[in-house]
Structure formats: structure tokens, C-alpha cells
N, CA, C and O of each residue as an XYZ file, in Angstrom:
780
protein
N      -0.821     -1.926     31.973
C      -2.157     -1.748     31.171
C      -3.198     -3.070     31.426
O      -2.940     -4.260     31.603
N      -4.283     -2.452     31.375
C      -5.398     -3.724     32.175
C      -5.163     -4.749     31.126
O      -4.338     -4.575     30.228
N      -5.947     -5.899     31.252
C      -6.281     -7.176     30.377
C      -7.368     -6.555     29.681
O      -7.477     -7.217     28.649
N      -8.300     -5.578     29.675
C      -9.023     -5.221     29.089
C      -8.812     -4.599     28.064
O      -9.652     -4.918     27.222
N      -7.787     -3.526     27.528
C      -7.242     -2.832     26.243
C      -6.447     -4.386     25.834
O      -6.824     -4.927     24.795
N      -5.397     -5.047     26.638
C      -4.777     -6.014     25.749
C      -5.930     -7.091     24.967
O      -5.755     -7.508     23.822
N      -7.008     -7.407     25.738
C      -8.084     -8.258     24.576
C      -8.907     -7.296     23.414
O      -9.308     -7.708     22.326
N      -9.013     -6.228     23.822
C      -9.381     -5.058     22.949
C      -8.514     -5.047     21.512
O      -9.040     -4.868     20.413
N      -7.069     -5.273     21.737
C      -5.971     -5.120     20.592
C      -5.484     -6.472     20.288
O      -4.597     -6.728     19.473
N      -6.009     -7.158     20.871
C      -5.813     -8.714     20.120
C      -7.477     -9.348     19.597
O      -7.722    -10.552     19.681
N      -8.288     -8.559     19.183
C      -9.309     -8.777     18.224
C      -8.919     -8.649     16.726
O      -7.972     -8.112     16.153
N     -10.191     -9.464     16.238
C      -9.921     -9.644     14.695
C     -11.328     -9.231     14.229
O     -12.432     -9.435     14.736
N     -10.863     -8.433     12.841
C     -12.257     -7.969     11.917
C     -12.691     -9.760     11.576
O     -12.101    -10.839     11.534
N     -14.002     -9.263     11.395
C     -14.951    -10.534     11.052
C     -14.785    -10.308      9.688
O     -14.542     -9.199      9.212
N     -14.950    -11.646      8.859
C     -14.518    -11.342      7.437
C     -15.903    -11.234      6.751
O     -15.958    -11.065      5.533
N     -17.060    -11.330      7.530
C     -18.600    -11.274      6.892
C     -19.054    -10.116      6.460
O     -19.618     -9.996      5.372
N     -18.811     -8.982      7.426
C     -19.878     -8.006      7.576
C     -18.819     -6.982      7.034
O     -19.093     -5.791      7.181
N     -17.571     -7.337      6.390
C     -16.401     -6.142      5.667
C     -17.503     -5.353      4.355
O     -17.369     -4.179      4.011
N     -18.386     -6.153      3.871
C     -18.875     -5.318      2.797
C     -19.849     -4.371      3.309
O     -20.035     -3.314      2.706
N     -20.631     -4.721      4.608
C     -22.052     -3.731      5.091
C     -21.141     -2.527      5.518
O     -21.263     -1.369      5.119
N     -20.246     -2.984      6.362
C     -19.498     -1.649      6.833
C     -18.801     -1.051      5.691
O     -19.171      0.123      5.677
N     -18.107     -1.223      4.873
C     -17.612     -0.764      3.566
C     -18.498      0.196      2.895
O     -18.459      1.416      2.739
N     -19.247     -0.663      2.574
C     -20.617      0.207      2.151
C     -21.338      1.272      2.532
O     -21.544      2.199      1.748
N     -21.833      1.263      3.856
C     -22.350      2.462      4.949
C     -21.314      3.255      5.058
O     -21.511      4.463      4.929
N     -19.780      2.691      5.356
C     -18.975      3.953      5.534
C     -18.648      4.618      4.451
O     -18.434      5.827      4.544
N     -18.553      3.992      3.280
C     -18.193      4.706      2.274
C     -19.467      5.704      1.920
O     -19.079      6.794      1.501
N     -20.671      5.585      1.986
C     -21.655      6.582      1.544
C     -21.715      7.674      2.315
O     -21.803      8.858      1.992
N     -21.647      7.066      3.563
C     -21.906      8.204      4.560
C     -20.602      9.263      4.462
O     -20.713     10.483      4.590
N     -19.324      8.538      4.206
C     -18.143      9.137      3.667
C     -18.446      9.810      3.207
O     -18.410     10.921      3.735
N     -19.109      9.621      1.540
C     -18.754     10.259      0.396
C     -20.144     11.423      0.696
O     -19.934     12.622      0.512
N     -21.404     10.985      1.118
C     -21.971     12.561      1.581
C     -21.433     13.630      2.155
O     -21.623     14.766      1.719
N     -20.444     13.269      3.565
C     -20.048     13.885      4.234
C     -19.054     14.863      2.930
O     -19.302     16.065      2.838
N     -18.211     14.372      2.205
C     -17.357     15.108      1.477
C     -18.026     15.947      0.385
O     -17.784     17.106      0.048
N     -18.754     15.245      0.004
C     -20.034     15.672     -1.032
C     -20.640     17.201     -0.090
O     -20.367     18.269     -0.638
N     -21.224     17.255      0.919
C     -21.402     18.412      1.573
C     -20.428     19.669      1.759
O     -20.762     20.850      1.666
N     -18.906     19.069      2.096
C     -17.919     20.124      2.068
C     -17.449     20.907      0.456
O     -17.015     22.022      0.167
N     -17.742     19.866     -0.221
C     -17.576     20.219     -1.775
C     -18.780     21.704     -2.638
O     -18.651     22.731     -3.304
N     -19.676     20.999     -2.124
C     -21.275     21.348     -1.782
C     -21.008     22.991     -1.491
O     -21.206     23.921     -2.273
N     -20.464     23.040     -0.027
C     -20.237     24.204      0.322
C     -18.855     25.344     -0.210
O     -18.708     26.566     -0.249
N     -18.315     24.562     -0.437
C     -17.272     25.357     -1.185
C     -17.827     25.963     -2.612
O     -18.273     27.083     -2.860
N     -17.663     24.982     -3.334
C     -18.400     24.792     -5.123
C     -19.010     24.122     -5.303
O     -18.460     23.052     -5.560
N     -20.477     24.098     -5.338
C     -21.141     23.412     -5.757
C     -21.171     22.529     -7.059
O     -21.690     21.453     -7.357
N     -20.066     23.840     -7.966
C     -20.054     23.474     -9.262
C     -19.347     22.165     -9.319
O     -19.480     21.600    -10.405
N     -18.587     21.496     -8.380
C     -17.688     20.162     -8.489
C     -18.759     19.354     -8.618
O     -18.768     18.776     -9.705
N     -19.661     19.102     -7.911
C     -20.863     18.018     -7.668
C     -22.055     18.013     -8.944
O     -22.610     17.003     -9.376
N     -22.301     19.565     -9.457
C     -22.911     19.257    -10.452
C     -22.602     19.382    -11.722
O     -23.334     19.247    -12.702
N     -21.309     19.688    -11.653
C     -20.866     19.943    -13.119
C     -19.728     19.280    -13.525
O     -19.606     18.622    -14.558
N     -18.925     19.471    -12.700
C     -17.227     18.813    -12.845
C     -17.412     16.977    -13.201
O     -17.058     16.340    -14.193
N     -18.187     16.479    -11.791
C     -18.027     15.049    -11.878
C     -18.729     14.606    -12.786
O     -18.093     13.904    -13.572
N     -20.313     14.781    -13.121
C     -21.177     14.583    -14.469
C     -20.083     14.372    -16.056
O     -19.944     13.602    -17.007
N     -19.416     15.862    -15.391
C     -18.569     15.822    -17.227
C     -17.177     15.092    -16.962
O     -16.333     15.339    -17.823
N     -16.772     14.232    -15.926
C     -16.022     13.331    -16.139
C     -16.367     12.451    -16.917
O     -15.630     12.039    -17.812
N     -17.850     11.911    -16.644
C     -18.127     10.885    -17.549
C     -18.871     11.236    -18.935
O     -19.404     10.407    -19.672
N     -18.817     12.335    -19.101
C     -18.921     12.913    -20.329
C     -20.606     13.364    -20.725
O     -21.031     13.883    -21.757
N     -21.352     12.941    -19.463
C     -22.508     13.444    -19.119
C     -23.126     14.945    -18.653
O     -22.594     15.394    -17.638
N     -24.075     15.694    -19.200
C     -24.626     16.989    -19.005
C     -24.887     16.734    -17.392
O     -25.214     15.842    -16.610
N     -24.519     18.128    -17.431
C     -25.147     18.335    -15.723
C     -26.757     18.401    -15.585
O     -27.442     19.416    -15.717
N     -27.209     17.098    -15.291
C     -28.545     17.162    -15.209
C     -29.159     16.429    -13.650
O     -28.968     15.340    -13.107
N     -30.046     17.762    -13.267
C     -30.262     16.795    -12.003
C     -29.350     15.893    -10.921
O     -28.255     16.445    -11.031
N     -29.214     15.033    -10.135
C     -28.204     14.700     -9.386
C     -27.302     13.814     -9.531
O     -26.691     13.083     -8.751
N     -27.298     14.043    -11.090
C     -26.218     12.856    -11.609
C     -24.792     13.046    -11.109
O     -24.089     12.037    -11.056
N     -24.153     14.504    -10.644
C     -23.299     14.221     -9.855
C     -23.374     13.874     -8.483
O     -22.316     13.449     -8.019
N     -24.328     13.940     -7.718
C     -24.529     13.339     -6.234
C     -24.559     11.910     -6.713
O     -24.296     11.166     -5.768
N     -24.680     11.553     -7.320
C     -25.445      9.680     -7.427
C     -23.456      9.512     -7.964
O     -22.681      9.058     -7.122
N     -23.114      9.780     -8.856
C     -21.766      9.567     -9.243
C     -20.787      9.530     -7.970
O     -20.127      8.560     -7.598
N     -20.831     10.557     -7.499
C     -20.176     11.101     -6.402
C     -20.145      9.966     -4.705
O     -19.280      9.722     -3.864
N     -21.516      9.580     -4.896
C     -22.009      8.501     -3.695
C     -21.427      7.553     -4.314
O     -20.628      7.090     -3.499
N     -21.348      6.974     -5.295
C     -21.087      5.528     -6.525
C     -19.379      5.213     -6.249
O     -18.859      4.098     -6.208
N     -18.713      6.513     -6.081
C     -17.138      6.640     -6.029
C     -16.986      5.985     -4.689
O     -16.382      4.930     -4.489
N     -17.683      6.825     -3.666
C     -17.759      6.507     -2.269
C     -17.941      4.922     -2.196
O     -16.916      4.269     -2.000
N     -19.020      4.320     -2.319
C     -19.071      3.291     -2.206
C     -18.118      2.349     -2.719
O     -17.630      1.498     -1.976
N     -17.833      2.431     -3.857
C     -16.880      1.457     -4.173
C     -15.564      1.820     -3.305
O     -14.906      0.964     -2.714
N     -15.292      3.090     -3.306
C     -13.963      2.966     -2.063
C     -13.922      2.635     -1.434
O     -12.850      2.239     -0.976
N     -15.567      2.434     -0.571
C     -15.829      1.988      1.003
C     -15.450      0.651      0.872
O     -14.588      0.243      1.650
N     -16.005     -0.255     -0.108
C     -15.962     -1.511     -0.150
C     -14.311     -1.940     -0.389
O     -13.802     -2.650      0.478
N     -13.610     -1.579     -1.376
C     -12.147     -1.254     -1.210
C     -11.621     -1.383     -0.006
O     -11.009     -2.360      0.426
N     -11.888     -0.296      0.586
C     -11.351     -0.478      2.056
C     -11.410     -1.227      2.968
O     -10.601     -1.416      3.876
N     -12.642     -1.815      2.706
C     -13.369     -3.050      3.742
C     -12.763     -4.426      3.259
O     -12.548     -5.343      4.052
N     -12.543     -4.495      2.120
C     -11.920     -5.688      1.504
C     -10.361     -5.660      2.048
O      -9.957     -6.653      2.653
N      -9.393     -4.423      1.819
C      -8.183     -4.514      2.213
C      -8.168     -4.739      3.900
O      -7.402     -5.644      4.230
N      -8.839     -4.114      4.962
C      -8.913     -4.072      5.893
C      -8.970     -5.452      6.735
O      -8.422     -5.735      7.800
N      -9.743     -6.148      5.971
C     -10.546     -7.491      6.464
C      -9.232     -8.605      5.941
O      -9.007     -9.575      6.664
N      -8.513     -8.432      4.838
C      -7.522     -9.075      4.567
C      -6.164     -9.380      6.004
O      -5.786     -8.579      6.859
N      -5.654    -11.077      5.730
C      -4.725    -11.225      7.013
C      -3.605    -10.663      7.402
O      -3.172    -10.947      8.519
N      -2.748     -9.542      6.370
C      -1.665     -8.868      6.591
C      -1.929     -7.558      6.931
O      -1.185     -6.957      7.705
N      -3.376     -6.802      6.201
C      -3.353     -5.783      6.725
C      -4.017     -5.567      8.299
O      -3.606     -4.629      8.982
N      -4.960     -6.402      8.770
C      -5.526     -6.878      9.535
C      -4.633     -7.237     10.878
O      -5.084     -7.012     12.001
N      -3.357     -7.802     10.670
C      -2.579     -8.177     11.464
C      -1.678     -6.993     11.709
O      -1.071     -6.902     12.776
N      -1.545     -5.892     10.563
C      -1.137     -4.804     11.344
C      -1.526     -3.535     12.143
O      -0.879     -2.721     12.801
N      -2.857     -3.685     11.824
C      -3.692     -2.953     12.679
C      -3.763     -3.083     13.604
O      -3.512     -2.142     14.357
N      -4.173     -4.418     14.137
C      -4.389     -5.206     15.266
C      -3.058     -5.341     16.140
O      -3.279     -5.829     17.248
N      -1.692     -5.008     15.877
C      -0.622     -5.979     16.182
C      -0.535     -4.995     17.346
O      -1.055     -3.883     17.433
N       0.444     -5.819     18.458
C       0.674     -4.670     19.708
C       1.965     -3.907     18.920
O       2.693     -4.354     18.034
N       1.969     -2.470     19.639
C       3.346     -1.740     19.097
C       3.838     -1.623     20.335
O       3.344     -2.065     21.372
N       5.185     -0.792     20.148
C       5.918     -0.694     21.075
C       5.489      1.168     21.563
O       6.143      1.802     22.390
N       4.946      1.412     21.224
C       4.358      2.719     21.544
C       3.176      2.170     22.461
O       2.393      1.253     22.211
N       3.262      3.008     23.629
C       2.268      2.317     24.797
C       0.930      3.552     24.735
O       0.061      3.618     25.603
N       1.009      4.551     23.416
C      -0.348      5.049     23.120
C      -1.050      4.118     22.348
O      -2.225      3.854     22.602
N      -0.416      3.581     21.399
C      -0.567      2.581     20.173
C      -1.214      1.354     20.725
O      -2.084      0.731     20.115
N      -0.819      1.076     21.740
C      -1.149     -0.203     22.415
C      -2.425     -0.105     22.896
O      -3.271     -0.959     22.630
N      -2.699      1.074     23.736
C      -3.799      1.650     24.198
C      -5.239      1.827     23.401
O      -6.355      1.877     23.919
N      -4.958      1.895     22.231
C      -5.822      1.989     21.131
C      -6.989      0.982     20.893
O      -6.672      0.058     20.143
N      -7.919      0.962     21.235
C      -8.984     -0.198     20.707
C      -9.039     -0.163     19.136
O      -8.520      0.625     18.345
N      -9.776     -1.191     18.950
C      -9.943     -1.614     17.329
C     -10.669     -0.517     16.224
O     -10.579     -0.249     15.026
N     -11.477     -0.045     17.465
C     -12.403      1.075     16.777
C     -11.623      2.571     16.400
O     -11.939      3.191     15.384
N     -10.722      2.993     17.212
C      -9.839      3.908     16.967
C      -8.737      3.935     15.951
O      -8.299      4.962     15.432
N      -8.217      2.372     15.649
C      -7.183      1.978     14.735
C      -8.050      1.895     13.514
O      -7.402      2.234     12.524
N      -9.244      1.577     13.245
C      -9.799      1.686     11.754
C     -10.379      3.099     12.038
O     -10.630      3.485     10.896
N     -10.611      3.743     12.580
C     -10.955      5.334     12.143
C      -9.393      5.779     11.523
O      -9.095      6.005     10.350
N      -8.769      5.807     12.397
C      -7.198      6.082     11.646
C      -6.988      5.431     10.214
O      -6.739      6.029      9.166
N      -7.163      3.913     10.435
C      -6.906      3.445      8.811
C      -7.396      3.798      7.875
O      -6.967      3.814      6.721
N      -8.993      4.330      8.574
C      -9.705      5.379      7.358
C      -9.301      6.575      7.004
O      -9.204      6.940      5.832
N      -8.964      7.458      8.278
C      -8.122      8.464      7.554
C      -6.725      8.789      6.748
O      -6.370      9.816      6.169
N      -6.252      7.875      6.879
C      -4.615      7.223      6.220
C      -5.101      6.533      4.701
O      -4.406      6.432      3.690
N      -6.212      6.193      4.854
C      -6.991      5.246      3.730
C      -7.683      6.839      2.478
O      -7.677      7.005      1.258
N      -8.103      7.547      3.491
C      -8.781      9.102      2.488
C      -7.751      9.911      1.984
O      -7.779     10.404      0.856
N      -6.572     10.103      3.040
C      -5.629     11.026      2.178
C      -4.904     10.062      1.289
O      -4.122     10.547      0.472
N      -5.079      8.580      1.345
C      -3.933      8.075     -0.132
C      -4.949      8.261     -1.293
O      -4.620      8.363     -2.475
N      -6.281      8.295     -0.798
C      -6.850      8.720     -1.759
C      -6.564      9.932     -2.658
O      -6.331     10.006     -3.865
N      -6.670     10.989     -1.553
C      -6.427     12.239     -2.017
C      -5.341     12.532     -2.991
O      -5.233     13.216     -4.009
N      -4.385     11.550     -2.108
C      -2.657     11.959     -2.840
C      -2.851     11.278     -4.489
O      -2.309     11.753     -5.488
N      -3.593     10.282     -4.474
C      -3.976      9.429     -5.800
C      -4.942     10.320     -6.844
O      -4.882     10.594     -8.042
N      -5.673     10.561     -5.973
C      -6.831     11.338     -7.009
C      -6.229     12.397     -8.057
O      -7.217     12.454     -8.788
N      -5.288     13.293     -8.658
C      -4.830     13.510     -9.322
C      -4.202     12.389    -10.862
O      -3.953     12.843    -11.979
N      -4.112     11.290    -10.552
C      -3.575     10.657    -11.680
C      -4.805      9.968    -12.064
O      -4.680      9.211    -13.027
N      -5.823     10.044    -11.601
C      -7.300      9.719    -12.421
C      -7.735     10.447    -13.687
O      -8.059      9.892    -14.737
N      -7.702     11.754    -13.460
C      -7.608     13.027    -14.450
C      -6.782     12.869    -15.742
O      -6.976     13.039    -16.945
N      -5.686     12.430    -14.880
C      -4.632     12.403    -16.418
C      -5.001     10.937    -16.947
O      -4.607     10.615    -18.068
N      -5.739     10.049    -16.180
C      -5.808      8.635    -17.318
C      -6.810      9.051    -18.137
O      -6.688      8.837    -19.344
N      -8.014      9.738    -17.617
C      -9.269     10.307    -18.448
C      -9.222     11.235    -19.616
O      -9.989     11.354    -20.571
N      -7.869     12.007    -19.218
C      -7.386     13.193    -20.504
C      -6.692     12.515    -21.492
O      -6.414     13.025    -22.578
N      -6.330     11.120    -21.088
C      -5.675     10.577    -22.195
C      -6.803      9.821    -23.048
O      -6.726      9.477    -24.228
N      -7.985      9.632    -22.061
C      -8.875      8.843    -23.021
C      -9.890     10.104    -23.780
O     -11.036      9.928    -24.194
N      -9.444     10.833    -23.802
C     -10.127     11.876    -24.509
C     -10.903     13.190    -23.633
O     -11.071     14.302    -24.133
N     -11.305     12.831    -22.315
C     -12.467     13.313    -21.419
C     -11.890     14.768    -20.968
O     -10.685     14.910    -20.761
N     -12.580     15.568    -20.864
C     -12.237     17.005    -20.795
C     -12.324     17.032    -18.934
O     -13.351     16.809    -18.294
N     -11.156     17.316    -18.428
C     -11.110     17.540    -16.680
C     -11.160     18.782    -16.598
O     -10.099     18.877    -15.982
N     -11.498     19.835    -16.699
C     -11.341     21.388    -16.698
C     -12.233     21.275    -15.416
O     -13.327     20.711    -15.376
N     -11.663     21.835    -14.481
C     -12.298     21.998    -13.267
C     -12.200     21.311    -12.049
O     -12.383     21.728    -10.905
N     -11.774     19.804    -12.602
C     -11.021     19.020    -11.476
C     -10.327     19.344    -10.878
O      -9.244     19.662    -11.369
N     -10.597     19.476     -9.147
C     -10.036     19.552     -8.120
C      -8.557     19.817     -7.326
O      -8.156     20.561     -6.431
N      -7.862     18.517     -8.395
C      -6.760     18.327     -8.478
C      -6.330     17.778     -6.961
O      -6.697     16.725     -6.441
N      -5.251     19.021     -6.279
C      -4.864     19.151     -4.835
C      -5.637     20.246     -4.122
O      -5.363     20.640     -2.988
N      -6.101     20.462     -4.478
C      -7.101     21.886     -3.862
C      -7.437     21.589     -2.295
O      -7.999     20.514     -2.083
N      -7.246     22.155     -1.532
C      -7.648     22.139     -0.075
C      -8.829     21.748      0.437
O      -8.809     21.128      1.500
N     -10.157     22.044     -0.247
C     -11.470     21.249      0.189
C     -11.413     20.209     -0.727
O     -12.543     19.722     -0.771
N     -10.396     19.415     -1.751
C     -10.564     17.805     -1.645
C      -9.413     17.409     -0.902
O      -9.307     16.185     -0.965
N      -8.556     17.901     -0.262
C      -8.003     17.342      1.303
C      -8.561     17.071      2.133
O      -8.487     15.995      2.727
N      -9.425     18.192      2.444
C     -10.741     18.439      4.273
C     -11.883     17.155      3.331
O     -12.324     16.238      4.023
N     -12.101     17.175      2.486
C     -13.041     16.125      2.488
C     -12.670     14.700      2.374
O     -13.182     13.811      3.054
N     -11.774     14.529      1.499
C     -11.294     13.099      1.729
C     -10.637     12.781      3.109
O     -10.543     11.594      3.421
N     -10.278     13.525      3.771
C      -9.759     13.421      4.892
C     -11.078     13.264      6.040
O     -10.791     12.585      7.026
N     -12.243     13.733      6.001
C     -13.355     13.456      6.291
C     -13.941     12.463      5.663
O     -14.461     11.694      6.472
N     -14.082     12.146      4.561
C     -14.669     10.705      4.188
C     -13.559      9.672      5.076
O     -14.216      9.017      5.884
N     -12.633      9.469      5.124
C     -11.621      8.236      5.715
C     -12.298      8.041      6.582
O     -12.854      6.965      6.803
N     -12.427      9.498      7.549
C     -12.802      9.289      9.449
C     -13.938      8.699      9.235
O     -13.929      7.481      9.409
N     -15.450      9.443      8.734
C     -16.563      8.699      8.702
C     -16.719      7.023      8.333
O     -17.415      6.121      8.800
N     -15.639      7.106      7.184
C     -15.462      5.554      6.641
C     -15.167      4.337      7.639
O     -15.580      3.204      7.888
N     -14.104      5.354      8.102
C     -13.225      4.004      9.035
C     -14.004      3.493     10.831
O     -13.936      2.440     11.465
N     -14.705      4.861     11.131
C     -15.383      5.010     11.902
C     -16.881      4.380     11.623
O     -17.225      3.652     12.554
N     -17.351      4.429     11.112
C     -18.261      3.309     10.721
C     -18.210      2.200     10.525
O     -18.766      1.519     11.387
N     -17.563      1.448      9.369
C     -16.734      0.608      9.476
C     -16.627     -0.114     10.993
O     -17.085     -1.234     11.218
N     -16.012      0.633     11.895
C     -15.336     -0.095     12.985
C     -17.058     -0.320     13.517
O     -17.418     -1.491     13.398
N     -17.949      0.471     13.977
C     -19.185      0.281     14.368
C     -19.833     -1.004     13.616
O     -20.398     -1.752     14.414
N     -19.883     -1.446     12.221
C     -20.616     -1.557     11.933
C     -19.974     -3.479     11.774
O     -20.623     -4.445     12.175
N     -18.771     -3.541     11.184
C     -17.781     -4.485     10.876
C     -18.232     -5.783     12.634
O     -18.428     -5.253     13.728
N     -18.282     -7.017     12.498
C     -18.210     -7.826     13.520
C     -16.472     -7.786     14.038
O     -15.574     -7.411     13.285
N     -16.293     -8.164     15.191
C     -14.845     -8.345     15.890
C     -15.337     -9.575     16.660
O     -16.497     -9.974     16.762
N     -14.369    -10.024     17.112
C     -14.075    -11.515     17.620
C     -12.755    -11.510     17.893
O     -11.810    -11.196     17.169
N     -12.797    -12.102     19.639
C     -11.369    -12.402     19.842
C     -10.459    -13.150     18.810
O     -10.897    -13.949     17.983
N      -9.387    -12.866     18.926
C      -8.793    -13.627     18.452
C      -7.805    -14.451     19.462
O      -7.008    -13.842     20.176
N      -7.924    -16.084     19.476
C      -6.827    -17.128     19.974
C      -5.507    -16.367     20.390
O      -5.270    -16.219     21.589
N      -4.555    -15.833     19.335
C      -3.509    -15.782     19.489
C      -3.167    -14.030     18.386
O      -3.422    -13.985     17.183
N      -2.824    -13.320     18.850
C      -2.276    -11.962     18.039
C      -1.573    -12.763     17.265
O      -0.814    -13.666     17.616
N      -2.039    -12.158     15.441
C      -1.284    -12.465     14.610
C      -0.298    -11.341     14.095
O      -0.910    -10.409     13.573
N       1.046    -11.198     14.112
C       1.233     -9.974     13.474
C       2.263    -10.075     12.170
O       3.195    -10.863     12.332
N       2.213     -9.427     10.993
C       2.791    -10.145     10.289
C       4.203     -9.212     10.025
O       4.787     -8.995      8.963
N       4.477     -8.811     11.225
C       6.052     -8.470     11.438
C       6.795     -9.507     12.438
O       8.003     -9.333     12.599
N       6.250    -10.421     13.022
C       6.476    -11.446     14.061
C       7.021    -12.504     13.324
O       6.559    -12.826     12.229
N       8.185    -13.192     13.965
C       8.918    -14.043     13.227
C       8.192    -15.435     13.520
O       8.392    -16.364     12.737
N       7.191    -15.642     14.839
C       6.082    -16.658     15.043
C       4.905    -16.152     14.752
O       4.591    -15.016     14.397
N       4.384    -16.946     14.907
C       2.608    -16.233     14.871
C       2.655    -15.942     16.270
O       2.590    -14.716     16.349
N       2.732    -16.417     17.367
C       2.571    -16.280     19.025
C       3.474    -15.654     19.303
O       4.072    -15.866     20.358
N       3.820    -14.760     18.501
C       5.336    -14.292     19.224
C       4.778    -13.057     20.539
O       3.984    -12.147     20.298
N       5.367    -13.299     21.802
C       4.887    -11.807     22.530
C       5.142    -10.796     22.324
O       6.151    -10.371     21.762
N       3.785     -9.926     22.977
C       4.428     -8.614     22.868
C       5.500     -8.074     23.550
O       6.042     -8.925     24.256
N       6.135     -6.722     23.622
C       7.180     -6.139     24.215
C       6.694     -6.607     25.770
O       7.065     -7.525     26.502
N       5.679     -5.525     25.918
C       4.749     -5.456     27.336
C       4.799     -6.823     27.666
O       5.577     -7.167     28.556
N       4.012     -7.765     27.028
C       3.969     -9.349     27.651
C       5.353    -10.077     28.198
O       5.431    -10.987     29.023
N       6.361     -9.440     27.528
C       7.400    -10.063     28.103
C       7.847     -9.618     29.101
O       8.251    -10.477     29.885
N       7.989     -8.175     29.542
C       8.304     -7.544     30.570
C       7.405     -7.976     31.562
O       7.904     -7.963     32.687
N       6.367     -8.311     31.509
C       5.279     -8.897     32.379
C       5.992    -10.175     33.263
O       6.345    -10.273     34.438
N       6.019    -11.049     32.161
C       6.178    -12.354     32.439
C       7.875    -12.504     33.349
O       8.135    -13.211     34.322
N       8.578    -11.771     32.759
C       9.740    -11.260     33.430
C      10.068    -10.829     35.114
O      11.068    -11.055     35.796
N       8.635    -10.038     35.489
C       8.651     -9.472     36.524
C       8.122    -10.626     37.596
O       8.021    -10.357     38.792
């Protein structure tokens, strides 16, 4: 493996631009997801989403709420992946060559994809809470295929745009939450030192 890819995986996510990266990724991701819903069934955007808040379907209320959801969830993603434990998990050396060869952008994009799938898996819990509060959740897509595709696209765009916006800096040492010490060498570095 070249030193360039070793340096690439020894990079850290900056702690200042995660807000901007999460916001931009969240907005663009939610727009992409919204277009999927709009193509399949426009009433999800125009009627169902505003109804969750007890608002009549007027104008662009559904789009505004949908984009606001994406923005908040994008900020949450940025916050989570910029925390030391998750950042260390994403940037640590892996025992699989194909994972070690992935750069920061690919790892963040895949993290966004997993995040989108996690949101899709947890999504049915939200209408349950809203129904307990007395709001009408009829028409909510729950585990619908278009919801799965939309959340996967949301996560991909979120992670990819986040990786483009956020600053990364070279780490002095690769810190992994799975190592006993902060400077434990990767399997590959140990093999290279032995030869």
C-alpha cells in the first residue's frame, strides 16, 4: 500500500465545519429524498408531512418541513461523526485491505449511507409517538420501498457532501477506540516493520 493512502486514512475530521457540512448535506439530501417521494406519490410531501404537525396542506409547507427534517438530521450526523469515538472508528485502520484503501470521503459517504438506513429503520417509531399524542398518522409511508430508497439517497448525499465541505487534517497518530493504546500500529504497519 502506498504512503498516500496511509496518510489518507490517518486524517481527522475538523471540529469547526461539521455544522456547515451537516447543514448542506442534510438540505441537499432531503431535497433528493423529496424528489423521490414526489415522483412516487406527491401527497406524501403535500399532505402527509404537514398533517403530522396538524397543519392543512397549503403551499410548500410539506417541503419546508421535509427540508427542515433533513437539516436537523444532517446537523446530528455532523455532530456524531465529528465526536472522537465515531471519528476514530471511521478513520481507524482495518484488517481488510479494501477498507484500508478507502479514503476519508468514501468512509464518510458510507457512514452517511448507514445513517440514512438507520433513520429509515427508526422512522416508524415517530408516528407511533405522534399517534400517542393524538395526531393523525394515516398515509405515513412507514417501511415503504420509496422511503427506503429515499433515506438511502439522503444518507449518500449527506455523507458525500459532508466529506466535501468538512475540513480534514492529518492526525499526528491514528487513534482508534479499539486499540489498547492510542498509538498502537495497524496490522499492515507491524508487517512492514517485521520485513
